[in-house]
SEKOLMI-451113 format. One record per residue: residue number from 1; x, y, z of N, C-alpha, C in turn; residue in one letter. Coordinates in pm, whole numbers. Example, Ala and Ser with C-alpha at 12.3 -4.5 7.8 and 13.67 -1.06 7.14 Angstrom:
BEGIN
k npx npy npz capx capy capz cpx cpy cpz r
1 1319 -569 780 1230 -450 780 1320 -330 780 A
2 1285 -225 708 1367 -106 714 1290 3 787 S
END
This chain:
BEGIN
k npx npy npz capx capy capz cpx cpy cpz r
1 83 -121 0 0 0 0 86 125 0 E
2 37 230 -66 101 362 -58 46 427 67 Q
3 134 482 151 87 546 273 71 444 384 G
4 -13 475 487 -23 385 603 -72 245 563 P
5 -26 144 635 -59 5 604 -183 -35 684 D
6 -302 -2 631 -426 -23 707 -473 -169 708 Y
7 -445 -239 599 -517 -364 577 -436 -487 612 Y
8 -508 -591 651 -444 -720 672 -429 -783 534 E
9 -306 -818 499 -284 -875 366 -289 -1026 374 N
10 -400 -1082 331 -417 -1227 345 -342 -1301 235 K
11 -292 -1419 272 -228 -1504 171 -332 -1563 78 D
12 -288 -1601 -43 -376 -1673 -136 -417 -1803 -66 I
13 -545 -1845 -76 -592 -1960 4 -545 -2098 -42 P
14 -448 -2104 -134 -387 -2234 -171 -236 -2215 -173 V
15 -158 -2321 -154 -12 -2304 -166 22 -2256 -308 P
16 105 -2150 -321 138 -2097 -454 190 -2203 -551 P
17 259 -2306 -500 311 -2414 -585 201 -2491 -656 G
18 77 -2482 -606 -35 -2556 -667 -108 -2474 -774 E
19 -70 -2347 -790 -135 -2266 -893 -84 -2308 -1031 L
20 -175 -2323 -1127 -135 -2364 -1262 -82 -2248 -1345 D
21 -151 -2133 -1337 -107 -2017 -1415 -168 -1891 -1354 F
22 -120 -1776 -1397 -173 -1647 -1354 -214 -1568 -1477 V
23 -326 -1495 -1468 -367 -1401 -1572 -354 -1262 -1513 L
24 -284 -1174 -1582 -256 -1040 -1529 -317 -934 -1620 L
25 -394 -841 -1560 -461 -738 -1642 -365 -630 -1688 T
26 -275 -582 -1597 -180 -478 -1639 -65 -468 -1540 H
27 29 -378 -1573 159 -379 -1505 165 -300 -1374 A
28 64 -218 -1344 73 -138 -1221 98 -227 -1099 H
29 176 -174 -1005 224 -257 -894 114 -313 -804 M
30 -1 -244 -794 -108 -299 -710 -174 -420 -777 D
31 -133 -452 -899 -183 -571 -969 -73 -675 -987 H
32 49 -629 -1017 158 -724 -1051 262 -741 -941 S
33 261 -650 -844 375 -638 -752 404 -756 -662 G
34 306 -845 -643 331 -961 -556 369 -1088 -632 N
35 380 -1078 -765 413 -1199 -843 547 -1261 -801 L
36 655 -1180 -779 779 -1243 -735 765 -1310 -598 P
37 672 -1259 -513 652 -1318 -380 590 -1458 -391 A
38 495 -1475 -485 437 -1611 -498 535 -1704 -569 I
39 620 -1647 -654 727 -1727 -716 821 -1779 -607 Y
40 855 -1689 -513 944 -1727 -402 882 -1839 -318 A
41 746 -1844 -315 677 -1945 -233 638 -2068 -315 K
42 694 -2080 -438 673 -2206 -510 597 -2201 -640 G
43 538 -2085 -676 467 -2077 -804 567 -2070 -919 F
44 559 -2168 -1009 654 -2170 -1121 584 -2175 -1256 K
45 452 -2148 -1257 374 -2158 -1381 386 -2034 -1466 G
46 319 -2034 -1584 323 -1916 -1672 237 -1801 -1619 P
47 277 -1679 -1654 196 -1559 -1627 154 -1506 -1763 V
48 23 -1513 -1791 -27 -1464 -1920 -66 -1317 -1907 Y
49 -16 -1234 -1999 -45 -1091 -2000 -24 -1042 -2143 A
50 -64 -919 -2173 -38 -867 -2308 113 -845 -2325 T
51 154 -828 -2450 297 -807 -2480 351 -685 -2404 E
52 277 -571 -2412 326 -448 -2349 333 -464 -2197 A
53 234 -533 -2138 236 -557 -1992 358 -640 -1955 T
54 389 -741 -2036 507 -826 -2009 634 -742 -2011 S
55 645 -652 -2110 766 -568 -2121 776 -469 -2005 H
56 661 -411 -1965 664 -316 -1853 695 -387 -1721 L
57 638 -507 -1702 665 -581 -1577 812 -620 -1566 C
58 875 -640 -1680 1018 -674 -1679 1097 -564 -1605 D
59 1065 -437 -1633 1139 -330 -1564 1082 -300 -1426 I
60 947 -308 -1412 885 -266 -1286 911 -364 -1173 M
61 910 -493 -1203 933 -592 -1096 1079 -594 -1053 L
62 1169 -569 -1150 1312 -559 -1111 1332 -436 -1023 R
63 1267 -326 -1060 1277 -203 -982 1223 -226 -840 D
64 1110 -295 -831 1048 -323 -702 1139 -411 -616 S
65 1198 -513 -677 1288 -603 -603 1408 -524 -549 A
66 1458 -433 -632 1572 -350 -591 1533 -268 -467 H
67 1412 -210 -469 1364 -129 -356 1348 -217 -232 I
68 1289 -339 -250 1268 -430 -134 1401 -464 -68 Q
69 1501 -495 -151 1631 -537 -97 1703 -420 -31 M
70 1695 -302 -95 1759 -182 -43 1698 -146 93 F
71 1563 -155 101 1494 -120 225 1529 -219 337 E
72 1535 -348 300 1569 -451 401 1710 -426 455 A
73 1801 -394 366 1941 -369 406 1947 -249 502 E
74 1873 -143 466 1871 -21 549 1810 -50 686 W
75 1695 -123 687 1629 -157 814 1719 -244 902 R
76 1788 -338 838 1872 -430 915 1995 -362 973 N
77 2050 -266 897 2164 -190 951 2123 -118 1078 R
78 2003 -56 1070 1949 18 1185 1909 -79 1297 K
79 1843 -189 1253 1789 -287 1349 1896 -358 1430 G
80 2007 -387 1363 2115 -460 1434 2166 -378 1552 R
81 2178 -248 1530 2226 -160 1639 2127 -161 1756 R
82 1999 -182 1724 1897 -183 1831 1863 -324 1877 E
83 1937 -424 1823 1914 -563 1862 1783 -622 1814 G
84 1731 -569 1700 1603 -619 1646 1629 -740 1556 K
85 1527 -830 1540 1545 -945 1451 1559 -901 1305 P
86 1620 -988 1221 1642 -956 1078 1509 -928 1009 E
87 1506 -824 927 1390 -794 843 1412 -862 708 F
88 1317 -946 667 1333 -1020 541 1253 -950 432 V
89 1315 -919 316 1239 -852 209 1128 -943 155 P
90 1023 -880 101 911 -958 45 961 -1053 -64 A
91 1062 -1007 -140 1125 -1094 -241 1256 -1032 -284 Y
92 1332 -1111 -358 1466 -1067 -400 1469 -1048 -552 T
93 1580 -997 -601 1598 -979 -746 1586 -1115 -818 M
94 1637 -1219 -753 1632 -1355 -812 1486 -1398 -834 E
95 1400 -1368 -736 1258 -1403 -748 1193 -1323 -862 D
96 1228 -1195 -869 1171 -1110 -975 1213 -1162 -1112 A
97 1343 -1190 -1128 1394 -1241 -1256 1329 -1375 -1291 M
98 1308 -1458 -1189 1248 -1590 -1211 1107 -1580 -1267 G
99 1025 -1493 -1206 887 -1483 -1253 880 -1410 -1387 V
100 970 -1315 -1410 973 -1243 -1539 996 -1342 -1654 I
101 1081 -1439 -1631 1110 -1540 -1736 987 -1622 -1772 R
102 888 -1627 -1680 768 -1710 -1703 652 -1632 -1765 N
103 675 -1505 -1800 569 -1427 -1866 546 -1477 -2008 F
104 420 -1485 -2047 384 -1522 -2185 305 -1405 -2244 V
105 364 -1337 -2343 298 -1221 -2404 187 -1264 -2498 G
106 69 -1204 -2482 -48 -1242 -2564 -100 -1119 -2639 C
107 -131 -1133 -2769 -189 -1019 -2842 -332 -993 -2793 P
108 -378 -869 -2807 -519 -837 -2778 -609 -921 -2869 Y
109 -724 -960 -2814 -834 -1023 -2890 -806 -1163 -2942 N
110 -688 -1219 -2914 -660 -1355 -2961 -697 -1454 -2850 K
111 -772 -1557 -2884 -813 -1655 -2782 -696 -1749 -2751 V
112 -662 -1762 -2623 -559 -1859 -2582 -623 -1962 -2491 I
113 -562 -2080 -2485 -615 -2189 -2403 -510 -2233 -2302 T
114 -509 -2171 -2182 -404 -2205 -2085 -423 -2342 -2019 P
115 -546 -2398 -2029 -572 -2532 -1973 -698 -2586 -2039 A
116 -721 -2718 -2026 -840 -2779 -2085 -966 -2711 -2034 D
117 -1056 -2678 -2126 -1186 -2622 -2086 -1180 -2476 -2046 G
118 -1064 -2411 -2068 -1052 -2269 -2031 -1001 -2188 -2150 I
119 -1081 -2090 -2194 -1037 -1999 -2300 -1022 -1860 -2240 S
120 -921 -1788 -2287 -891 -1656 -2232 -871 -1557 -2347 V
121 -926 -1434 -2328 -906 -1331 -2429 -878 -1199 -2357 R
122 -774 -1127 -2403 -739 -996 -2347 -799 -887 -2434 F
123 -873 -794 -2372 -941 -685 -2444 -884 -553 -2392 I
124 -857 -457 -2480 -794 -331 -2438 -882 -255 -2338 D
125 -828 -229 -2218 -903 -160 -2113 -878 -9 -2113 A
126 -782 37 -2197 -759 181 -2212 -712 253 -2086 G
127 -643 183 -1997 -601 242 -1869 -452 275 -1866 H
128 -373 191 -1932 -227 203 -1934 -182 127 -2059 L
129 -64 158 -2110 -12 79 -2222 -19 -69 -2186 L
130 -88 -149 -2268 -96 -294 -2243 -205 -338 -2148 G
131 -281 -242 -2091 -383 -283 -1991 -498 -357 -2059 S
132 -559 -449 -1984 -662 -534 -2044 -774 -566 -1946 A
133 -892 -588 -2004 -998 -662 -1935 -978 -806 -1980 S
134 -1016 -902 -1896 -994 -1042 -1932 -1127 -1116 -1938 I
135 -1151 -1179 -2053 -1271 -1262 -2071 -1230 -1407 -2055 E
136 -1299 -1474 -1965 -1265 -1614 -1934 -1385 -1701 -1966 L
137 -1370 -1797 -2058 -1481 -1889 -2088 -1446 -2025 -2031 I
138 -1533 -2075 -1943 -1507 -2204 -1874 -1608 -2307 -1922 L
139 -1557 -2426 -1960 -1645 -2533 -2007 -1624 -2658 -1923 R
140 -1736 -2714 -1872 -1727 -2836 -1791 -1858 -2913 -1802 E
141 -1848 -3043 -1831 -1967 -3129 -1843 -2076 -3068 -1931 N
142 -2032 -3015 -2046 -2130 -2961 -2142 -2187 -2825 -2103 G
143 -2141 -2768 -1992 -2191 -2635 -1951 -2083 -2532 -1978 I
144 -2124 -2415 -2029 -2026 -2308 -2058 -2066 -2180 -1985 E
145 -1971 -2121 -1917 -1996 -1994 -1847 -1886 -1894 -1882 K
146 -1923 -1765 -1886 -1826 -1659 -1916 -1812 -1567 -1796 T
147 -1689 -1548 -1752 -1660 -1450 -1645 -1572 -1342 -1706 I
148 -1609 -1217 -1682 -1527 -1106 -1730 -1468 -1032 -1610 V
149 -1336 -1015 -1612 -1266 -933 -1512 -1234 -799 -1579 F
150 -1283 -690 -1521 -1266 -561 -1587 -1121 -515 -1591 S
151 -1039 -555 -1491 -911 -489 -1472 -941 -345 -1436 G
152 -845 -255 -1448 -872 -113 -1424 -921 -52 -1555 D
153 -1040 7 -1550 -1102 61 -1671 -1051 203 -1694 I
154 -1008 231 -1816 -946 360 -1846 -1045 474 -1863 G
155 -991 593 -1852 -1064 717 -1878 -1062 737 -2030 N
156 -1169 789 -2088 -1168 812 -2233 -1088 938 -2265 T
157 -1040 946 -2388 -971 1067 -2435 -832 1088 -2378 G
158 -772 982 -2322 -635 996 -2272 -537 1004 -2389 Q
159 -426 1076 -2370 -327 1079 -2478 -259 943 -2494 P
160 -209 917 -2614 -129 798 -2648 -208 669 -2657 L
161 -287 636 -2552 -350 504 -2555 -496 510 -2600 I
162 -545 396 -2647 -681 390 -2701 -785 395 -2589 K
163 -907 431 -2626 -1018 428 -2529 -1050 283 -2494 D
164 -1115 261 -2378 -1150 123 -2340 -1239 57 -2445 P
165 -1216 -72 -2467 -1306 -151 -2553 -1412 -214 -2464 E
166 -1531 -234 -2519 -1639 -290 -2439 -1662 -437 -2472 Y
167 -1710 -512 -2372 -1747 -652 -2394 -1900 -660 -2389 L
168 -1954 -763 -2454 -2100 -764 -2470 -2168 -887 -2413 H
169 -2090 -983 -2364 -2155 -1101 -2305 -2078 -1148 -2184 H
170 -2149 -1172 -2073 -2086 -1232 -1955 -2195 -1287 -1864 A
171 -2167 -1403 -1805 -2256 -1455 -1701 -2225 -1386 -1569 D
172 -2095 -1366 -1545 -2051 -1301 -1420 -1946 -1195 -1454 Y
173 -1950 -1085 -1378 -1853 -977 -1399 -1788 -941 -1266 V
174 -1655 -927 -1270 -1582 -874 -1154 -1526 -740 -1199 V
175 -1572 -631 -1135 -1530 -500 -1187 -1476 -407 -1078 M
176 -1388 -315 -1123 -1326 -219 -1029 -1421 -104 -998 E
177 -1390 -28 -890 -1478 83 -852 -1397 202 -798 S
178 -1272 218 -843 -1183 321 -786 -1251 457 -773 T
179 -1312 506 -884 -1379 636 -881 -1531 619 -892 Y
180 -1582 516 -827 -1725 484 -836 -1816 580 -763 G
181 -1759 684 -700 -1842 780 -626 -1827 922 -679 D
182 -1758 940 -795 -1738 1079 -839 -1723 1088 -991 R
183 -1742 1213 -1036 -1724 1240 -1179 -1597 1322 -1194 S
184 -1521 1298 -1301 -1401 1379 -1326 -1439 1518 -1379 H
185 -1566 1537 -1411 -1609 1668 -1462 -1568 1686 -1606 G
186 -1573 1810 -1651 -1539 1840 -1790 -1394 1803 -1818 E
187 -1369 1760 -1941 -1232 1721 -1976 -1145 1846 -1981 F
188 -1042 1856 -1893 -963 1979 -1890 -873 1992 -2013 P
189 -834 2114 -2045 -739 2139 -2153 -599 2137 -2091 D
190 -544 2015 -2080 -416 1997 -2010 -304 2081 -2071 Y
191 -300 2085 -2204 -190 2153 -2273 -188 2301 -2236 V
192 -304 2367 -2245 -312 2509 -2213 -279 2535 -2067 T
193 -334 2452 -1978 -312 2469 -1834 -165 2447 -1798 E
194 -105 2342 -1855 36 2312 -1828 125 2425 -1881 L
195 93 2477 -2000 170 2588 -2059 160 2712 -1969 A
196 40 2737 -1916 20 2854 -1828 108 2843 -1702 R
197 112 2723 -1642 190 2701 -1520 340 2717 -1549 I
198 386 2660 -1662 528 2669 -1699 566 2816 -1724 I
199 483 2886 -1803 512 3026 -1836 524 3112 -1710 Q
200 424 3101 -1622 418 3180 -1498 542 3153 -1411 K
201 581 3025 -1400 696 2988 -1315 827 3038 -1377 T
202 844 3015 -1507 967 3060 -1574 983 3212 -1568 F
203 870 3285 -1581 875 3431 -1579 930 3485 -1447 D
204 910 3408 -1339 965 3454 -1209 1099 3385 -1177 R
205 1154 3314 -1281 1288 3255 -1265 1292 3122 -1194 G
206 1176 3055 -1187 1170 2929 -1110 1168 2804 -1195 G
207 1174 2689 -1127 1163 2557 -1190 1024 2501 -1168 N
208 977 2420 -1262 854 2342 -1242 898 2199 -1210 V
209 867 2155 -1088 905 2020 -1045 779 1935 -1040 V
210 780 1824 -1115 660 1740 -1126 688 1600 -1070 I
211 632 1569 -951 640 1430 -904 545 1348 -992 P
212 599 1248 -1060 515 1178 -1159 534 1028 -1150 S
213 427 953 -1176 439 808 -1184 522 776 -1307 F
214 619 687 -1288 719 660 -1393 655 598 -1517 A
215 549 521 -1496 490 446 -1607 349 498 -1636 V
216 332 560 -1752 200 612 -1791 194 762 -1782 G
217 197 815 -1660 181 959 -1643 299 1037 -1701 R
218 422 989 -1680 540 1059 -1734 530 1070 -1886 T
219 489 962 -1952 483 962 -2098 372 1057 -2148 Q
220 261 1066 -2072 155 1162 -2108 208 1304 -2100 E
221 284 1335 -1995 340 1469 -1977 432 1505 -2094 L
222 514 1408 -2137 604 1434 -2251 523 1463 -2377 L
223 411 1393 -2392 322 1415 -2507 268 1558 -2505 Y
224 225 1605 -2385 172 1741 -2373 282 1846 -2398 F
225 401 1823 -2341 509 1922 -2353 558 1930 -2498 I
226 558 1816 -2569 595 1819 -2712 501 1912 -2787 R
227 373 1904 -2755 271 1989 -2819 294 2137 -2783 K
228 325 2163 -2657 351 2300 -2610 470 2361 -2687 I
229 574 2279 -2705 693 2327 -2776 662 2346 -2925 K
230 591 2250 -2982 560 2258 -3125 477 2383 -3156 E
231 382 2415 -3068 294 2531 -3091 352 2661 -3035 D
232 479 2654 -2988 549 2774 -2935 463 2849 -2833 K
233 413 2775 -2733 321 2833 -2635 394 2900 -2518 M
234 526 2879 -2506 603 2943 -2399 684 3058 -2461 I
235 666 3179 -2408 729 3297 -2468 846 3345 -2382 H
236 957 3378 -2449 1071 3435 -2379 1162 3332 -2314 G
237 1125 3204 -2326 1210 3098 -2268 1224 2987 -2373 H
238 1258 3026 -2495 1266 2929 -2605 1367 2820 -2569 D
239 1346 2704 -2623 1438 2590 -2607 1459 2551 -2460 H
240 1355 2570 -2376 1371 2530 -2235 1393 2379 -2223 F
241 1467 2341 -2119 1500 2199 -2099 1396 2130 -2012 D
242 1375 2003 -2044 1287 1916 -1964 1369 1794 -1924 V
243 1386 1775 -1795 1463 1660 -1745 1369 1550 -1699 Y
244 1392 1428 -1747 1325 1311 -1688 1429 1245 -1600 V
245 1404 1253 -1467 1502 1200 -1373 1443 1082 -1298 D
246 1442 969 -1366 1394 844 -1307 1434 733 -1402 S
247 1530 650 -1363 1572 541 -1454 1453 456 -1500 P
248 1356 434 -1407 1239 353 -1442 1155 423 -1548 L
249 1135 555 -1531 1055 632 -1629 1122 632 -1765 A
250 1256 638 -1766 1331 641 -1893 1314 506 -1965 I
251 1327 396 -1888 1309 262 -1948 1165 244 -1995 E
252 1069 292 -1915 927 279 -1952 899 356 -2080 A
253 961 475 -2095 941 557 -2216 992 481 -2338 T
254 1104 409 -2323 1155 328 -2436 1054 220 -2474 R
255 989 161 -2373 890 55 -2401 768 116 -2472 I
256 725 235 -2430 616 304 -2498 652 324 -2646 F
257 777 367 -2670 820 390 -2809 818 261 -2889 M
258 857 152 -2825 862 21 -2891 721 -24 -2934 K
259 619 18 -2856 482 -28 -2883 398 75 -2958 H
260 463 186 -3003 380 293 -3059 311 254 -3190 M
261 366 156 -3262 307 120 -3391 176 43 -3375 Y
262 167 -42 -3270 45 -123 -3259 -50 -78 -3148 E
263 1 -9 -3044 -84 15 -2926 -128 160 -2907 D
264 -75 255 -2985 -112 396 -2965 -247 426 -3028 F
265 -312 533 -2979 -442 572 -3035 -423 641 -3171 D
266 -534 678 -3232 -534 730 -3369 -449 858 -3381 E
267 -467 950 -3285 -398 1079 -3290 -245 1060 -3283 E
268 -201 976 -3188 -57 952 -3173 -3 873 -3293 A
269 -84 781 -3345 -41 701 -3461 -19 789 -3584 T
270 -103 891 -3601 -85 985 -3714 51 1054 -3705 K
271 90 1094 -3584 221 1157 -3564 333 1060 -3601 L
272 320 936 -3555 421 832 -3583 435 815 -3734 V
273 318 808 -3802 320 789 -3948 383 908 -4020 Q
274 375 1026 -3956 436 1146 -4017 583 1159 -3977 A
275 634 1057 -3911 775 1058 -3872 804 1139 -3747 G
276 699 1168 -3668 718 1247 -3544 707 1154 -3423 I
277 804 1163 -3334 796 1086 -3209 701 1161 -3115 N
278 585 1101 -3078 486 1175 -2997 536 1211 -2858 P
279 642 1144 -2810 689 1172 -2673 837 1213 -2671 I
280 884 1268 -2784 1023 1315 -2791 1027 1456 -2846 G
281 1126 1536 -2807 1136 1674 -2857 1274 1730 -2823 F
282 1306 1843 -2884 1433 1912 -2858 1431 1966 -2714 E
283 1541 1945 -2641 1548 1993 -2502 1509 1890 -2400 G
284 1472 1768 -2449 1439 1659 -2355 1569 1593 -2310 L
285 1594 1593 -2180 1718 1536 -2127 1685 1428 -2024 K
286 1770 1326 -2019 1745 1219 -1922 1861 1211 -1823 T
287 1827 1183 -1698 1929 1165 -1595 1925 1019 -1552 A
288 2033 947 -1583 2034 804 -1553 2109 777 -1422 I
289 2232 827 -1412 2309 801 -1291 2272 903 -1182 T
290 2311 873 -1057 2280 970 -950 2362 1098 -967 S
291 2478 1089 -1033 2555 1210 -1063 2478 1300 -1161 D
292 2420 1236 -1265 2336 1312 -1361 2225 1384 -1285 D
293 2165 1312 -1191 2052 1365 -1113 2095 1486 -1031 S
294 2210 1474 -965 2261 1584 -881 2291 1708 -963 R
295 2344 1686 -1087 2384 1799 -1172 2265 1888 -1211 M
296 2145 1830 -1214 2025 1908 -1252 2012 2030 -1160 I
297 2041 2008 -1031 2021 2117 -934 2130 2224 -940 N
298 2234 2200 -1023 2337 2303 -1043 2308 2388 -1167 F
299 2206 2346 -1244 2167 2421 -1363 2075 2535 -1317 D
300 2121 2658 -1335 2049 2775 -1280 1928 2815 -1365 E
301 1923 2772 -1491 1816 2818 -1580 1681 2755 -1542 R
302 1571 2828 -1563 1439 2768 -1538 1419 2643 -1624 P
303 1363 2540 -1566 1348 2412 -1637 1231 2333 -1577 K
304 1194 2228 -1648 1093 2135 -1596 1166 2009 -1552 V
305 1137 1963 -1430 1197 1838 -1379 1085 1740 -1351 I
306 1086 1628 -1423 985 1522 -1400 1059 1407 -1331 I
307 1013 1371 -1210 1086 1269 -1135 989 1183 -1055 S
308 1033 1063 -1020 948 969 -945 1004 956 -803 A
309 922 913 -705 790 854 -721 680 959 -721 S
310 566 920 -776 455 1013 -795 393 1065 -667 G
311 405 989 -557 350 1034 -428 461 1082 -334 M
312 584 1095 -390 700 1149 -317 742 1063 -197 C
313 710 935 -203 742 848 -90 885 797 -95 E
314 944 795 -213 1081 743 -228 1138 799 -356 A
315 1263 760 -386 1321 794 -515 1378 935 -521 G
316 1417 974 -643 1492 1098 -664 1408 1224 -645 R
317 1276 1212 -653 1192 1331 -638 1218 1397 -503 I
318 1251 1318 -403 1270 1374 -268 1390 1471 -266 R
319 1494 1438 -345 1609 1529 -356 1568 1660 -425 H
320 1485 1647 -529 1441 1768 -601 1349 1854 -513 H
321 1270 1790 -429 1186 1866 -337 1274 1942 -238 L
322 1378 1875 -189 1470 1937 -93 1533 2064 -154 K
323 1567 2056 -283 1634 2169 -349 1537 2277 -398 H
324 1408 2245 -409 1315 2339 -473 1198 2387 -387 N
325 1161 2309 -285 1041 2342 -206 1050 2477 -133 L
326 1170 2513 -90 1188 2634 -7 1180 2764 -86 W
327 1191 2754 -221 1204 2874 -302 1068 2916 -361 N
328 1018 3037 -325 885 3080 -372 875 3098 -524 P
329 989 3103 -594 985 3116 -741 946 2985 -810 N
330 964 2874 -740 941 2742 -801 795 2699 -788 N
331 756 2605 -874 622 2543 -864 640 2393 -850 T
332 570 2334 -754 563 2187 -745 426 2150 -799 I
333 425 2076 -910 300 2045 -980 266 1897 -963 L
334 153 1871 -898 109 1733 -878 11 1694 -988 F
335 35 1578 -1049 -46 1538 -1166 -112 1402 -1146 V
336 -115 1354 -1022 -176 1223 -999 -230 1213 -858 G
337 -300 1106 -834 -363 1079 -704 -259 1075 -593 Y
338 -289 1138 -480 -199 1138 -364 -270 1067 -248 Q
339 -224 948 -212 -290 871 -106 -269 937 30 A
340 -367 920 118 -360 975 254 -234 924 323 V
341 -163 1016 392 -45 975 468 85 982 388 G
342 76 1003 255 200 1010 175 255 1152 180 T
343 384 1165 150 449 1297 149 377 1391 54 T
344 341 1339 -65 270 1421 -165 140 1477 -110 G
345 65 1394 -41 -66 1436 15 -45 1543 123 R
346 58 1526 206 87 1623 313 118 1760 251 I
347 195 1761 142 229 1888 75 103 1950 12 I
348 25 1867 -59 -96 1915 -126 -197 1971 -24 V
349 -202 1908 94 -298 1953 197 -254 2080 268 D
350 -139 2137 227 -105 2272 275 -9 2280 393 G
351 72 2177 414 170 2183 524 268 2298 502 A
352 318 2357 612 415 2468 603 557 2416 593 D
353 574 2289 634 710 2235 645 703 2084 630 E
354 810 2025 578 814 1878 565 955 1831 597 I
355 964 1711 650 1097 1658 683 1147 1572 568 K
356 1265 1603 517 1326 1524 410 1471 1495 449 L
357 1508 1369 444 1644 1327 481 1682 1380 620 F
358 1584 1376 710 1612 1413 850 1614 1562 877 G
359 1598 1647 772 1598 1791 803 1466 1855 761 E
360 1419 1954 842 1293 2021 807 1314 2115 689 P
361 1224 2109 591 1230 2197 473 1104 2284 472 I
362 1123 2414 466 1009 2507 462 944 2498 323 K
363 812 2496 321 740 2489 193 698 2630 152 I
364 775 2690 60 744 2825 12 708 2825 -136 S
365 742 2717 -207 711 2707 -351 560 2708 -371 A
366 518 2746 -493 375 2739 -526 338 2592 -546 E
367 230 2548 -481 186 2408 -492 61 2404 -579 I
368 67 2330 -688 -45 2326 -784 -82 2180 -813 V
369 -212 2156 -824 -258 2023 -869 -325 2039 -1006 Q
370 -284 1956 -1102 -349 1958 -1234 -472 1870 -1222 L
371 -588 1935 -1211 -710 1860 -1181 -750 1765 -1294 Q
372 -808 1655 -1255 -871 1565 -1352 -776 1476 -1430 G
373 -644 1485 -1401 -551 1395 -1472 -566 1256 -1412 A
374 -651 1173 -1468 -670 1039 -1413 -673 935 -1523 S
375 -607 823 -1497 -609 712 -1591 -727 620 -1569 G
376 -808 649 -1466 -924 564 -1433 -1054 626 -1483 H
377 -1145 541 -1524 -1281 587 -1556 -1345 641 -1429 A
378 -1431 744 -1445 -1508 793 -1330 -1638 713 -1322 D
379 -1728 756 -1233 -1853 681 -1210 -1930 660 -1342 K
380 -1941 767 -1423 -2014 755 -1551 -1945 654 -1643 E
381 -1813 659 -1646 -1736 567 -1731 -1753 422 -1688 G
382 -1758 399 -1557 -1776 262 -1505 -1915 211 -1540 L
383 -2015 300 -1525 -2153 258 -1557 -2166 232 -1707 I
384 -2102 317 -1788 -2105 297 -1934 -2045 160 -1967 R
385 -1933 126 -1901 -1864 -1 -1929 -1954 -122 -1897 W
386 -2016 -120 -1779 -2095 -238 -1735 -2231 -243 -1806 V
387 -2272 -129 -1864 -2403 -126 -1933 -2395 -178 -2077 S
388 -2273 -209 -2125 -2257 -255 -2264 -2294 -404 -2281 Q
389 -2310 -476 -2170 -2346 -619 -2182 -2489 -628 -2234 F
390 -2507 -709 -2342 -2638 -713 -2408 -2746 -766 -2314 E
391 -2708 -866 -2234 -2800 -920 -2133 -2735 -895 -1999 K
392 -2811 -850 -1898 -2748 -823 -1768 -2680 -949 -1715 K
393 -2556 -939 -1669 -2489 -1056 -1609 -2569 -1108 -1489 P
394 -2554 -1239 -1460 -2625 -1297 -1344 -2584 -1224 -1217 K
395 -2457 -1186 -1212 -2410 -1113 -1094 -2288 -1028 -1127 K
396 -2281 -910 -1063 -2163 -823 -1077 -2097 -813 -940 V
397 -1970 -852 -932 -1895 -841 -807 -1810 -714 -816 F
398 -1830 -622 -720 -1760 -493 -723 -1640 -499 -628 V
399 -1522 -466 -683 -1397 -477 -606 -1312 -351 -627 V
400 -1192 -348 -568 -1087 -251 -603 -1132 -106 -592 H
401 -1182 -68 -476 -1213 71 -446 -1209 82 -295 G
402 -1199 203 -242 -1206 216 -95 -1341 162 -50 E
403 -1344 106 72 -1465 36 120 -1594 114 96 D
404 -1596 242 134 -1720 321 124 -1758 340 -22 S
405 -1657 354 -111 -1683 375 -255 -1739 247 -316 V
406 -1679 135 -279 -1723 4 -325 -1872 -17 -291 C
407 -1907 15 -166 -2046 -1 -119 -2140 92 -195 D
408 -2097 218 -207 -2183 319 -271 -2207 285 -418 E
409 -2101 244 -489 -2115 211 -631 -2202 88 -651 F
410 -2187 -11 -561 -2269 -133 -568 -2416 -98 -551 T
411 -2445 -12 -454 -2583 31 -427 -2641 102 -549 E
412 -2558 184 -615 -2601 257 -736 -2634 157 -848 C
413 -2549 55 -867 -2575 -46 -971 -2706 -119 -943 L
414 -2730 -148 -814 -2852 -222 -775 -2977 -136 -796 R
415 -2979 -21 -728 -3104 55 -721 -3132 137 -847 T
416 -3027 193 -907 -3052 282 -1022 -3042 209 -1156 E
417 -2969 97 -1160 -2946 31 -1290 -2992 -114 -1295 H
418 -3048 -163 -1185 -3110 -295 -1186 -3015 -414 -1198 G
419 -2889 -398 -1155 -2796 -512 -1157 -2804 -589 -1026 F
420 -2780 -719 -1034 -2761 -799 -913 -2614 -782 -878 N
421 -2584 -691 -785 -2444 -655 -758 -2409 -678 -611 A
422 -2284 -710 -588 -2236 -733 -451 -2098 -671 -434 E
423 -2079 -598 -322 -1948 -540 -292 -1862 -649 -225 A
END
């Protein structure tokens, strides 16, 4: 979990060694992040996912294993001095590499048969590069049933990736409810708003620092900034530099580029066909080593710094906050969800000061949130998705939302839309 650890994390109710295979909707860590842990406990079967999800998990699970091991080492160094027992990481790099080798990349819409009597099809969910809803057809003793798992359903009109595809038949549906209690409102003009924030900050001699999720959100930002530069929307600061300071974000951007021919939406595909890289431009710089990262803060010119993690809980963004938060000329721009208890949420909620690397840092920079930047469907989008089934499913199981949201969305499906739904 991001932020406080509220929930009891129950083990899978069978020994992992007895699992035949895994079906994965997409690469985000709240869906894929425990795969190396079940590998460590004996699961050695295939993991079926789309091609892009397989490629993204290759970098994300290695990154996660690196963080687990680094954190365990840090805790144990501290713990030994206090006589505490050894802290064991959830998994190691070896476990991550082991499960990565077992990924099987599947094209969208192609039926695969992972076992007798089971057919599987991945349908584009429009949430992240490679994200999918999964249709499962089960046959036994002459009876056939269809279960659809929504995965995370995407917001329409997102840059780069296609809108969610709809399914039309299911006996049972398991669906997410992340934003099942709210509407994202009117679609904001991100390009104009982002240009306004950059212009205003540069005019006062400051930097725009963007804590961003390495996979998905960073690539969207590059798409917007390419457009801003192409349309010459920033005046008096021509050829400004944009730094991507996150090894994971840089690797993820390469994977996005690799998949741009088959997985990008119509608008981005037109750019590709015209020989334009939708997420590349003049002045885009990458910081790979920690020395590269440190050098950014010695560059006096106004610039945009995109760094991870998106909720400021770890990673290089914390160094950039330390160097930029105290200066009223700078802007810290939040472009994604900030979970309760995270550093990002504390800053957004208006704290005057934050502790970074053991020292208090005064918050004087302008703090801005780019509203509505969400990769998830809102309540209307979720209802639109579940309403596409030609015949109402026998039952809809609502999952993957905060408890109160899950309950509220289930009640809405029951009373307002006539579904047999259960939270």
